[in-house]
Every structure is written in structure tokens, then in C-alpha cells.
C-alpha positions in Angstrom: -28.3 -13.7 8.6 -28.5 -11.7 5.4 -29.0 -8.4 6.6 -26.6 -8.4 9.0 -23.9 -9.2 6.4 -25.3 -6.3 4.2 -25.2 -4.1 7.2 -22.0 -4.7 7.9 -20.9 -4.3 4.3 -22.5 -1.0 4.5 -20.7 0.2 7.4 -17.2 -1.3 6.1 -17.9 1.1 2.7 -18.6 4.3 5.1 -15.2 3.5 7.0 -13.3 2.7 3.9 -14.2 5.6 2.1 -12.6 7.9 4.1 -9.8 6.0 4.9 -9.0 5.7 1.4 -9.4 9.3 0.7 -7.1 9.8 3.6 -3.9 7.5 1.9 -4.5 9.1 -0.8 -4.6 12.4 0.4 -1.1 12.0 1.7 0.6 9.4 -0.4 0.8 7.1 1.8 1.8 4.4 -0.6 4.8 6.7 -1.5 5.6 7.5 1.4 5.5 3.6 3.0 8.9 2.2 1.6 10.6 5.1 2.6 10.0 5.5 6.0 10.5 1.7 6.0 14.2 2.0 4.6 14.7 4.1 7.2 13.8 2.6 10.1 15.8 -0.5 9.1 19.4 1.6 9.0 22.3 -0.5 9.7 25.0 0.2 11.5 28.5 -0.1 9.7 31.4 -2.6 10.1 35.0 -1.0 9.9 37.7 -2.3 9.9 40.0 -2.5 12.7 42.7 -0.6 11.0 40.3 2.2 10.0 38.0 2.4 13.6 40.7 4.7 15.4 40.5 7.1 12.2 37.1 7.3 12.6 34.9 9.6 14.9 31.3 10.3 14.3 32.1 9.9 10.5 34.7 12.7 10.4 38.1 11.4 9.4 40.9 12.3 11.8 44.2 13.7 10.7 46.4 12.5 13.5 47.7 14.3 16.5 49.0 17.7 15.4 49.7 20.4 17.5 
């Protein structure tokens, strides 16, 4: 029973070291919150008076010309 535990423990260390290096190298802890905030992008709810004036985030100046 103890040999099985030590075997799994050693394999865990062997696998954890490269994973830890990759996380450290690519600064995964830095990027996770930023990626999560981009994924949680919410649609903006505009008042009924403003909806006809805005198309794709650009304000329209009415019907000129």
C-alpha cells in the first residue's frame, strides 16, 4: 500500500513540475482574470429614447441630406 502511494506521489511531482513551469512562464495567473472579464461581456441596455440614435456604438446625426 505504501509503495503505491509513493509511486503516485513521485509521478505527481514529475507531472506537476512542468505544469508549474508553464503556468509561471506564460503568467497564467495574470491572464485568467482578464480573460474571464472578456468572456463575461454584457450587453448594454439603452433607454427607449436613445435606441434609434445608436447603431453599432456610433451616434447618428439624424436624416441630413
